[in-house]
PDB file with one MODEL, atoms N, CA, C and O in Angstrom:
MODEL        1
ATOM      1  N   MET A   1     -24.132   0.222   0.782  1.00  0.00           N
ATOM      2  CA  MET A   1     -23.453   1.065  -0.039  1.00  0.00           C
ATOM      3  C   MET A   1     -23.176   0.294  -1.718  1.00  0.00           C
ATOM      4  O   MET A   1     -22.493  -0.724  -1.829  1.00  0.00           O
ATOM      5  N   THR A   2     -23.620   0.761  -2.528  1.00  0.00           N
ATOM      6  CA  THR A   2     -23.374   0.065  -3.801  1.00  0.00           C
ATOM      7  C   THR A   2     -22.076   1.071  -4.148  1.00  0.00           C
ATOM      8  O   THR A   2     -21.741   2.093  -3.550  1.00  0.00           O
ATOM      9  N   ALA A   3     -21.401   0.377  -5.426  1.00  0.00           N
ATOM     10  CA  ALA A   3     -20.490   0.500  -6.204  1.00  0.00           C
ATOM     11  C   ALA A   3     -20.443   2.328  -6.487  1.00  0.00           C
ATOM     12  O   ALA A   3     -19.635   3.197  -6.161  1.00  0.00           O
ATOM     13  N   ASP A   4     -22.132   2.346  -7.480  1.00  0.00           N
ATOM     14  CA  ASP A   4     -22.257   3.610  -7.619  1.00  0.00           C
ATOM     15  C   ASP A   4     -22.658   4.389  -7.051  1.00  0.00           C
ATOM     16  O   ASP A   4     -22.402   5.461  -7.599  1.00  0.00           O
ATOM     17  N   GLU A   5     -23.420   4.550  -5.818  1.00  0.00           N
ATOM     18  CA  GLU A   5     -23.051   5.183  -4.510  1.00  0.00           C
ATOM     19  C   GLU A   5     -21.368   6.166  -4.324  1.00  0.00           C
ATOM     20  O   GLU A   5     -21.173   7.381  -4.293  1.00  0.00           O
ATOM     21  N   VAL A   6     -20.691   5.349  -4.260  1.00  0.00           N
ATOM     22  CA  VAL A   6     -19.324   5.068  -3.660  1.00  0.00           C
ATOM     23  C   VAL A   6     -18.650   6.043  -4.891  1.00  0.00           C
ATOM     24  O   VAL A   6     -17.958   7.058  -4.818  1.00  0.00           O
ATOM     25  N   MET A   7     -19.072   5.415  -5.836  1.00  0.00           N
ATOM     26  CA  MET A   7     -18.749   6.870  -6.647  1.00  0.00           C
ATOM     27  C   MET A   7     -19.471   7.943  -7.384  1.00  0.00           C
ATOM     28  O   MET A   7     -19.089   8.578  -8.367  1.00  0.00           O
ATOM     29  N   ARG A   8     -20.321   8.004  -6.878  1.00  0.00           N
ATOM     30  CA  ARG A   8     -21.082   9.032  -6.876  1.00  0.00           C
ATOM     31  C   ARG A   8     -20.210  10.142  -5.469  1.00  0.00           C
ATOM     32  O   ARG A   8     -19.973  11.350  -5.488  1.00  0.00           O
ATOM     33  N   GLU A   9     -20.011   9.411  -4.712  1.00  0.00           N
ATOM     34  CA  GLU A   9     -19.045   9.967  -3.576  1.00  0.00           C
ATOM     35  C   GLU A   9     -17.594  10.586  -3.623  1.00  0.00           C
ATOM     36  O   GLU A   9     -16.859  11.380  -3.036  1.00  0.00           O
ATOM     37  N   ILE A  10     -17.626  10.058  -4.273  1.00  0.00           N
ATOM     38  CA  ILE A  10     -16.041   9.920  -4.938  1.00  0.00           C
ATOM     39  C   ILE A  10     -15.739  11.467  -5.720  1.00  0.00           C
ATOM     40  O   ILE A  10     -14.971  12.391  -5.450  1.00  0.00           O
ATOM     41  N   GLU A  11     -16.737  11.245  -6.805  1.00  0.00           N
ATOM     42  CA  GLU A  11     -17.249  12.266  -7.297  1.00  0.00           C
ATOM     43  C   GLU A  11     -17.419  14.046  -6.675  1.00  0.00           C
ATOM     44  O   GLU A  11     -16.982  15.095  -7.148  1.00  0.00           O
ATOM     45  N   SER A  12     -18.168  13.795  -5.559  1.00  0.00           N
ATOM     46  CA  SER A  12     -18.565  14.937  -5.144  1.00  0.00           C
ATOM     47  C   SER A  12     -17.451  15.171  -3.986  1.00  0.00           C
ATOM     48  O   SER A  12     -17.798  16.035  -3.180  1.00  0.00           O
ATOM     49  N   MET A  13     -16.170  14.574  -3.732  1.00  0.00           N
ATOM     50  CA  MET A  13     -15.177  15.011  -2.713  1.00  0.00           C
ATOM     51  C   MET A  13     -14.121  15.984  -3.927  1.00  0.00           C
ATOM     52  O   MET A  13     -13.871  15.791  -5.117  1.00  0.00           O
ATOM     53  N   GLU A  14     -13.663  17.142  -2.876  1.00  0.00           N
ATOM     54  CA  GLU A  14     -12.157  17.899  -3.068  1.00  0.00           C
ATOM     55  C   GLU A  14     -11.407  17.024  -3.951  1.00  0.00           C
ATOM     56  O   GLU A  14     -11.817  15.901  -4.246  1.00  0.00           O
ATOM     57  N   ASN A  15     -10.294  17.523  -4.389  1.00  0.00           N
ATOM     58  CA  ASN A  15      -9.337  16.827  -4.868  1.00  0.00           C
ATOM     59  C   ASN A  15      -8.511  16.004  -4.242  1.00  0.00           C
ATOM     60  O   ASN A  15      -8.286  14.809  -4.437  1.00  0.00           O
ATOM     61  N   ALA A  16      -7.937  17.001  -3.215  1.00  0.00           N
ATOM     62  CA  ALA A  16      -7.005  16.201  -1.667  1.00  0.00           C
ATOM     63  C   ALA A  16      -7.698  15.175  -0.930  1.00  0.00           C
ATOM     64  O   ALA A  16      -7.091  14.273  -0.351  1.00  0.00           O
ATOM     65  N   GLU A  17      -9.213  15.311  -0.937  1.00  0.00           N
ATOM     66  CA  GLU A  17      -9.613  14.354  -0.132  1.00  0.00           C
ATOM     67  C   GLU A  17      -9.973  12.972  -1.125  1.00  0.00           C
ATOM     68  O   GLU A  17     -10.436  11.939  -0.642  1.00  0.00           O
ATOM     69  N   ARG A  18      -9.755  13.101  -2.198  1.00  0.00           N
ATOM     70  CA  ARG A  18      -9.737  11.974  -3.045  1.00  0.00           C
ATOM     71  C   ARG A  18      -8.742  11.172  -3.310  1.00  0.00           C
ATOM     72  O   ARG A  18      -8.844   9.978  -3.593  1.00  0.00           O
ATOM     73  N   ILE A  19      -7.368  12.051  -3.195  1.00  0.00           N
ATOM     74  CA  ILE A  19      -5.587  11.481  -3.211  1.00  0.00           C
ATOM     75  C   ILE A  19      -5.868  11.034  -1.612  1.00  0.00           C
ATOM     76  O   ILE A  19      -5.768   9.809  -1.536  1.00  0.00           O
ATOM     77  N   LYS A  20      -6.124  11.520  -0.574  1.00  0.00           N
ATOM     78  CA  LYS A  20      -6.182  10.896   0.628  1.00  0.00           C
ATOM     79  C   LYS A  20      -7.339   9.395   0.880  1.00  0.00           C
ATOM     80  O   LYS A  20      -7.462   8.567   1.783  1.00  0.00           O
ATOM     81  N   LEU A  21      -7.967   9.612  -0.338  1.00  0.00           N
ATOM     82  CA  LEU A  21      -8.876   8.023  -0.220  1.00  0.00           C
ATOM     83  C   LEU A  21      -8.247   6.655  -0.581  1.00  0.00           C
ATOM     84  O   LEU A  21      -8.122   5.559  -0.035  1.00  0.00           O
ATOM     85  N   LEU A  22      -7.812   7.400  -2.095  1.00  0.00           N
ATOM     86  CA  LEU A  22      -6.857   6.290  -3.124  1.00  0.00           C
ATOM     87  C   LEU A  22      -5.401   6.223  -1.756  1.00  0.00           C
ATOM     88  O   LEU A  22      -5.255   5.061  -1.379  1.00  0.00           O
ATOM     89  N   ASN A  23      -4.510   7.129  -1.116  1.00  0.00           N
ATOM     90  CA  ASN A  23      -3.717   6.322  -0.286  1.00  0.00           C
ATOM     91  C   ASN A  23      -4.213   5.462   0.367  1.00  0.00           C
ATOM     92  O   ASN A  23      -4.018   4.342  -0.105  1.00  0.00           O
ATOM     93  N   LYS A  24      -4.918   5.497   1.481  1.00  0.00           N
ATOM     94  CA  LYS A  24      -5.871   4.415   2.102  1.00  0.00           C
ATOM     95  C   LYS A  24      -6.147   3.348   1.357  1.00  0.00           C
ATOM     96  O   LYS A  24      -5.451   2.353   1.558  1.00  0.00           O
ATOM     97  N   LEU A  25      -7.106   3.287   0.429  1.00  0.00           N
ATOM     98  CA  LEU A  25      -7.622   2.305  -0.504  1.00  0.00           C
ATOM     99  C   LEU A  25      -6.287   1.402  -1.225  1.00  0.00           C
ATOM    100  O   LEU A  25      -6.461   0.267  -1.670  1.00  0.00           O
ATOM    101  N   PHE A  26      -5.064   2.045  -1.252  1.00  0.00           N
ATOM    102  CA  PHE A  26      -3.657   1.186  -1.530  1.00  0.00           C
ATOM    103  C   PHE A  26      -3.426  -0.010  -0.394  1.00  0.00           C
ATOM    104  O   PHE A  26      -3.421  -1.241  -0.369  1.00  0.00           O
ATOM    105  N   ASP A  27      -3.176   1.472   0.842  1.00  0.00           N
ATOM    106  CA  ASP A  27      -2.702   0.771   1.910  1.00  0.00           C
ATOM    107  C   ASP A  27      -3.324  -0.665   2.514  1.00  0.00           C
ATOM    108  O   ASP A  27      -2.864  -1.739   2.901  1.00  0.00           O
ATOM    109  N   GLN A  28      -4.751   0.005   2.351  1.00  0.00           N
ATOM    110  CA  GLN A  28      -5.438  -1.097   2.772  1.00  0.00           C
ATOM    111  C   GLN A  28      -5.922  -2.369   2.037  1.00  0.00           C
ATOM    112  O   GLN A  28      -6.101  -3.462   2.573  1.00  0.00           O
ATOM    113  N   TYR A  29      -6.087  -2.101   0.870  1.00  0.00           N
ATOM    114  CA  TYR A  29      -6.609  -3.512   0.166  1.00  0.00           C
ATOM    115  C   TYR A  29      -5.502  -3.784  -1.012  1.00  0.00           C
ATOM    116  O   TYR A  29      -5.448  -4.931  -1.457  1.00  0.00           O
ATOM    117  N   PHE A  30      -4.482  -2.640  -1.620  1.00  0.00           N
ATOM    118  CA  PHE A  30      -3.762  -2.910  -3.131  1.00  0.00           C
ATOM    119  C   PHE A  30      -2.377  -3.586  -2.977  1.00  0.00           C
ATOM    120  O   PHE A  30      -1.777  -4.302  -3.779  1.00  0.00           O
ATOM    121  N   ASP A  31      -1.974  -3.111  -1.553  1.00  0.00           N
ATOM    122  CA  ASP A  31      -0.830  -2.898  -1.165  1.00  0.00           C
ATOM    123  C   ASP A  31      -0.026  -4.297  -0.628  1.00  0.00           C
ATOM    124  O   ASP A  31      -0.051  -4.683   0.541  1.00  0.00           O
ATOM    125  N   ASN A  32       0.758  -5.033  -1.843  1.00  0.00           N
ATOM    126  CA  ASN A  32       0.944  -6.593  -1.608  1.00  0.00           C
ATOM    127  C   ASN A  32       2.942  -6.345  -1.429  1.00  0.00           C
ATOM    128  O   ASN A  32       3.592  -7.382  -1.293  1.00  0.00           O
ATOM    129  N   ARG A  33       3.494  -5.372  -1.442  1.00  0.00           N
ATOM    130  CA  ARG A  33       4.758  -5.558  -0.735  1.00  0.00           C
ATOM    131  C   ARG A  33       4.879  -6.351   0.611  1.00  0.00           C
ATOM    132  O   ARG A  33       3.954  -6.488   1.411  1.00  0.00           O
ATOM    133  N   PRO A  34       6.095  -6.834   0.747  1.00  0.00           N
ATOM    134  CA  PRO A  34       6.646  -7.242   1.876  1.00  0.00           C
ATOM    135  C   PRO A  34       6.973  -6.116   3.147  1.00  0.00           C
ATOM    136  O   PRO A  34       7.573  -5.082   2.854  1.00  0.00           O
ATOM    137  N   PRO A  35       6.636  -6.320   4.277  1.00  0.00           N
ATOM    138  CA  PRO A  35       7.367  -5.266   5.198  1.00  0.00           C
ATOM    139  C   PRO A  35       8.987  -4.857   5.190  1.00  0.00           C
ATOM    140  O   PRO A  35       9.999  -5.493   4.896  1.00  0.00           O
ATOM    141  N   LYS A  36       8.783  -3.672   5.593  1.00  0.00           N
ATOM    142  CA  LYS A  36      10.105  -3.037   4.928  1.00  0.00           C
ATOM    143  C   LYS A  36      11.423  -3.373   5.814  1.00  0.00           C
ATOM    144  O   LYS A  36      12.569  -2.942   5.694  1.00  0.00           O
ATOM    145  N   GLU A  37      10.801  -4.401   6.856  1.00  0.00           N
ATOM    146  CA  GLU A  37      11.974  -5.089   7.209  1.00  0.00           C
ATOM    147  C   GLU A  37      12.621  -6.247   6.986  1.00  0.00           C
ATOM    148  O   GLU A  37      13.728  -6.684   7.301  1.00  0.00           O
ATOM    149  N   GLN A  38      11.345  -6.808   6.143  1.00  0.00           N
ATOM    150  CA  GLN A  38      11.735  -8.231   5.762  1.00  0.00           C
ATOM    151  C   GLN A  38      12.297  -7.811   4.322  1.00  0.00           C
ATOM    152  O   GLN A  38      12.830  -8.726   3.696  1.00  0.00           O
ATOM    153  N   ILE A  39      12.253  -6.599   3.735  1.00  0.00           N
ATOM    154  CA  ILE A  39      13.080  -5.901   2.232  1.00  0.00           C
ATOM    155  C   ILE A  39      14.305  -6.003   2.763  1.00  0.00           C
ATOM    156  O   ILE A  39      15.141  -6.854   2.459  1.00  0.00           O
ATOM    157  N   ILE A  40      14.450  -4.947   3.734  1.00  0.00           N
ATOM    158  CA  ILE A  40      15.668  -5.043   4.364  1.00  0.00           C
ATOM    159  C   ILE A  40      16.803  -6.017   4.980  1.00  0.00           C
ATOM    160  O   ILE A  40      18.028  -5.914   4.915  1.00  0.00           O
ATOM    161  N   LYS A  41      16.002  -6.988   5.591  1.00  0.00           N
ATOM    162  CA  LYS A  41      16.965  -8.472   5.836  1.00  0.00           C
ATOM    163  C   LYS A  41      17.063  -9.368   4.349  1.00  0.00           C
ATOM    164  O   LYS A  41      18.140  -9.944   4.199  1.00  0.00           O
ATOM    165  N   GLU A  42      16.450  -9.473   3.679  1.00  0.00           N
ATOM    166  CA  GLU A  42      16.739  -9.646   2.171  1.00  0.00           C
ATOM    167  C   GLU A  42      17.572  -9.161   1.737  1.00  0.00           C
ATOM    168  O   GLU A  42      18.501  -9.871   1.353  1.00  0.00           O
ATOM    169  N   LYS A  43      17.643  -7.859   1.600  1.00  0.00           N
ATOM    170  CA  LYS A  43      19.045  -7.437   0.885  1.00  0.00           C
ATOM    171  C   LYS A  43      19.886  -7.660   1.495  1.00  0.00           C
ATOM    172  O   LYS A  43      20.857  -8.169   0.935  1.00  0.00           O
ATOM    173  N   ASP A  44      19.963  -7.288   3.515  1.00  0.00           N
ATOM    174  CA  ASP A  44      21.496  -7.584   4.041  1.00  0.00           C
ATOM    175  C   ASP A  44      21.540  -8.819   3.762  1.00  0.00           C
ATOM    176  O   ASP A  44      22.646  -8.650   3.249  1.00  0.00           O
ATOM    177  N   GLU A  45      21.334 -10.110   3.596  1.00  0.00           N
ATOM    178  CA  GLU A  45      21.348 -11.610   3.420  1.00  0.00           C
ATOM    179  C   GLU A  45      21.748 -11.807   2.169  1.00  0.00           C
ATOM    180  O   GLU A  45      22.433 -12.799   1.921  1.00  0.00           O
ATOM    181  N   SER A  46      21.333 -10.750   0.988  1.00  0.00           N
ATOM    182  CA  SER A  46      21.633 -10.964  -0.461  1.00  0.00           C
ATOM    183  C   SER A  46      23.188 -10.563  -0.716  1.00  0.00           C
ATOM    184  O   SER A  46      23.809 -11.099  -1.633  1.00  0.00           O
ATOM    185  N   PHE A  47      23.965  -9.314   0.381  1.00  0.00           N
ATOM    186  CA  PHE A  47      24.835  -9.113   0.320  1.00  0.00           C
ATOM    187  C   PHE A  47      25.941  -9.247   1.140  1.00  0.00           C
ATOM    188  O   PHE A  47      27.023  -8.783   0.781  1.00  0.00           O
ATOM    189  N   TRP A  48      25.784  -9.919   2.374  1.00  0.00           N
ATOM    190  CA  TRP A  48      26.115 -10.369   3.020  1.00  0.00           C
ATOM    191  C   TRP A  48      26.390 -12.088   3.232  1.00  0.00           C
ATOM    192  O   TRP A  48      27.461 -12.582   3.584  1.00  0.00           O
ATOM    193  N   GLY A  49      25.107 -12.843   2.913  1.00  0.00           N
ATOM    194  CA  GLY A  49      24.905 -13.703   3.159  1.00  0.00           C
ATOM    195  C   GLY A  49      24.135 -14.357   4.513  1.00  0.00           C
ATOM    196  O   GLY A  49      23.888 -13.685   5.515  1.00  0.00           O
ATOM    197  N   LYS A  50      23.962 -15.089   4.438  1.00  0.00           N
ATOM    198  CA  LYS A  50      23.007 -15.788   5.530  1.00  0.00           C
ATOM    199  C   LYS A  50      24.309 -15.989   6.793  1.00  0.00           C
ATOM    200  O   LYS A  50      25.479 -16.283   6.550  1.00  0.00           O
ATOM    201  N   ASP A  51      23.665 -15.717   8.251  1.00  0.00           N
ATOM    202  CA  ASP A  51      23.825 -15.884   9.146  1.00  0.00           C
ATOM    203  C   ASP A  51      24.646 -17.267   9.584  1.00  0.00           C
ATOM    204  O   ASP A  51      25.646 -17.278  10.302  1.00  0.00           O
ATOM    205  N   ASP A  52      24.092 -18.265   9.076  1.00  0.00           N
ATOM    206  CA  ASP A  52      24.768 -19.613   9.183  1.00  0.00           C
ATOM    207  C   ASP A  52      25.499 -20.259   8.175  1.00  0.00           C
ATOM    208  O   ASP A  52      25.706 -21.470   8.256  1.00  0.00           O
ATOM    209  N   GLU A  53      25.861 -19.675   7.352  1.00  0.00           N
ATOM    210  CA  GLU A  53      26.459 -19.875   5.918  1.00  0.00           C
ATOM    211  C   GLU A  53      28.633 -19.528   5.832  1.00  0.00           C
ATOM    212  O   GLU A  53      29.236 -19.650   4.766  1.00  0.00           O
TER     213      GLU A  53
ENDMDL
END
């Protein structure tokens, strides 16, 4: 499928389906944040220090 074909399909979707698609695209291809567990660990370390310190 070409980009133009994809755009035509997106334009034919209802708004709710477009929003679902955008969320899925973001999660699959564009979200480069670290996992939640890593964020929590880093915040704990910044507040409490590392275990070996």
